[in-house]
N, C-alpha and C positions, 0 to 999 in steps of 0.2 A: 581456717579457723578466723573468725571476726575478731577484730582488733578494737577494743573498747577505750583504750587510751587515747586522751586528747592529744599527746605529744609522743613522737616515738623514742623507745628507750634505746641507748647506746651500750655496747658491751666494751668495757675496757681493754685496751689492747695488751696491756701488762696487768699482772696483779695489782689490784686497788683494793687499801684497807681503810678501814676507819674505825674510830672509836665512837661507841654509844653511850651516852650518858656519862661520859669522862671514864668509863672502866672498862667495858666490856669490848673486846675486839671482833670486828665483822670483816667479812670480804663482801665486796661489792661485785654484784653479779650483773647487775646494769642499773642505768641511771637515766634520768631525763629532769626537765626542768619541773617537774611536776611530782615526782617520785623516784623511789629505787627500790631494788630487791638486792636484800642483804642476807647473807649467811652468817648465823651467830652460833655458838655452843649452846647457848641458853634460850629459852622460850619466853618471848615478850607478851605483855596482856594486849590483845587487841583494844584498840581506844585508848592506850594509855600515852602520853605525851613522851617525846623522844628528842632528844639532841645528838645531832651526828656531827662528829668532827672529822674532815678528810684533809690528810696532810697533802701540801702541796711542794713541788721542788724548790720554792724560794725559801723553804724553811716555816712559812706560815701555815695556816689551814683556812679551809673552807668550813663553815659552822653554820648549820640549818636546823631549825625546830619543826617538830611535825607530829604525826601520830601515827600509830602503830595500825594499819589497817587489817593485816592478816599475820598470823604466827603460827609455824607448824614447827614439830619436833618428833 
């Protein structure tokens, strides 16, 4: 299969979880510097803005803003 991504995706070694828009829990399936595949219990509207917070071991979080590209449920 032809890979279209500019940067390779990395699959987390352990379960990696995030919060979406401050309230929805999500599991991070894979991640790169240009995007991530997330699994949520809710559908998100393609094109809508998204705020992703990923906790880190130091007690802080990585926070990025983006846009939903695809959504399946």
